[in-house]
Structure formats: structure tokens, C-alpha cells
C-alpha positions in Angstrom: 5.6 -39.0 -10.9 2.5 -38.7 -8.6 0.3 -41.6 -7.5 -2.9 -42.0 -9.4 -6.2 -41.2 -7.7 -7.5 -44.5 -9.1 -6.7 -47.2 -6.4 -6.2 -50.0 -9.0 -3.6 -48.1 -10.9 -1.8 -47.2 -7.7 -1.6 -50.9 -6.8 -0.5 -51.8 -10.3 2.2 -49.2 -10.1 3.4 -50.5 -6.8 3.6 -54.0 -8.1 5.2 -53.0 -11.4 7.9 -51.0 -9.5 8.5 -53.9 -7.1 8.7 -56.5 -9.9 11.2 -54.3 -11.8 13.6 -54.6 -8.9 13.3 -58.4 -8.4 15.7 -60.8 -10.0 14.0 -63.5 -11.9 13.5 -66.5 -11.8 12.3 -66.2 -8.2 9.8 -67.8 -5.9 6.8 -66.5 -4.0 8.4 -66.0 -0.6 11.2 -63.9 -2.2 8.5 -61.7 -3.8 6.8 -61.2 -0.5 10.1 -60.5 1.3 11.1 -58.0 -1.4 7.7 -56.2 -1.2 8.0 -56.0 2.6 11.5 -54.6 2.4 10.4 -52.0 -0.2 7.6 -50.8 2.1 4.8 -52.0 -0.1 1.2 -51.5 1.1 -0.7 -54.2 3.0 -2.9 -54.7 -0.1 0.2 -55.5 -2.3 1.6 -57.8 0.4 -1.6 -59.7 0.6 -1.9 -60.0 -3.2 1.7 -61.4 -3.4 1.1 -63.7 -0.4 -1.9 -65.1 -2.2 0.2 -66.4 -5.1 0.7 -70.1 -5.5 3.9 -71.5 -3.9 6.0 -71.9 -7.0 8.9 -70.5 -9.0 8.2 -67.5 -11.3 10.2 -67.2 -14.4 9.5 -63.5 -15.1 7.3 -60.5 -14.4 4.6 -61.7 -16.8 4.2 -65.0 -14.9 3.5 -63.1 -11.7 1.2 -60.5 -13.2 -0.8 -63.3 -14.9 -1.7 -64.8 -11.5 -2.4 -61.4 -9.9 -4.6 -60.2 -12.7 -6.4 -63.5 -12.8 -7.1 -63.6 -9.0 -7.9 -60.0 -8.4 -9.9 -59.0 -11.5 -9.6 -55.9 -13.5 -6.7 -53.5 -12.8 -3.4 -55.2 -13.3 -2.4 -55.0 -17.0 -5.9 -54.2 -17.9 
């Protein structure tokens, strides 16, 4: 699979791939650590780092915050 030429989709794909590897429930710091270990882009790292300090029950709970904070793109 090749990366999309549309930056928003590329970020979505990175986040989607990362979240599929994370064991839930988890917390914000674990998400950021997992992204760093996976070699995620700085943009993805800053998006995850901007999440509220809390536990996340599942992928949807993370993507809800990201799509709400960063506008169109994720899940849209």
C-alpha cells in the first residue's frame, strides 16, 4: 500500500496503524510512547501529545478527541 498524496489521509493512516497495535485500555503517555517507538511523524506525535491526560478505553475514544481537536481528516 502506498501513502496517499493527501496529507490528512496520510496522518489518518499513521494514526490508524498505530492504534491498531496498541492494547486498550491505555493512557495518553502510552500512546505517545508507542507512536515514538513506531517512528511516527512529528505531526502524529504532537497530535497524540495534545490529548487530555486520561485513560482511553478503545480506538474510538482516541479518534474522537483527535478529530474534534484537529478538524476534518480523521474519520471524516
